[in-house]
N, C-alpha and C positions, 0 to 999 in steps of 0.2 A: 943555847941562844933561846926564845922570847914565842915563835914563833912569824908567824904571815902578817902581821900585823899592818892595816891599811896604818894608821899616824894617827884615822877620824874620830870623834868620840863617840860612843854608842848613843843613841836615843832609843826613846819609847816611838812606837806609832802614835801619829798623833789619830782622834776617833775620826771616823767616815764622816763628811760632810753629807748630810742629808735636806735633799730641796726639793722643789717640784719635777722629779722625774717622772711623775708617767706625763708631767702638760708639758717637757723639754720632750721627751720624747714623741709622743704624741705631733708637737708642731713640728718637727725636724721630720715626721714621714707625710705630714700637710706638706710640705715644702718639698722633699724630693717628688709628689705625685704634682703638684702647681708645673714643677719645671720640666714632667714627661709631659703635661700639657701643652706646653705652651713651644715645646721643640717637636711634637708627631707636627703640626702645617704646614714643618719644612724638614721633613723628612726627606726628601730626593736633594737639596740642597749637603743632607750630613752624609747625604748614599756620597752625592758624584763626589764628595771627599772621601772619600773613606773616613768617618768620623760616625757614621752609626753606631757606635760602643758609649756615646753620650749620653742621646738619647734614651741606650739599652739600661745604660749606668743607673738613669733615672727611675728609672721601674723596675731594677734591684734594688734602687736607696731605698721603696715608697710599697715593695710587700715585706724587705726585713724591718722596715723601720712598724706594720701590721706584725709580723713577731715578735720584735722589742716591747711594743706595747703590753700583748697579748701575756710579753713573758713580766715585766715590769708590775706590771698592776695583779697579777702570781701577788707581785715579791710582795707591795706595798703591804697585800690584805694579810700573809704571813706573817708580818709585821706586827702589823694593827694586832693580831688572833692574838703570837705573843706573849704582848705586851699587857692584856689584855689577864690572859692566864695570866702573868704571871701578882696583877695586882689582885686578881681573886683570890691568891692560894694566901693561908693567912702567911708569919713572917715568922720564919725558924727559931729559936730560942735559942 
């Protein structure tokens, strides 16, 4: 018996796609906060229907987005710092 093979061919994982991550997270955070602000005047309507979680979900999304912005900015800076360090090193023999 040859083992438990799924029969599908094995491929190497592709390189991760890098894009404007900081801008994407910032845009999403702004969107969550705007949605929160739009819903606040209608809080009574949401409360009457037991749907206040919609309002608080938007605020939580904005708060978590702030953490995400901090994280991706640090990540982006670390990637750039690593690339600069690699270029500054002399090539190996």
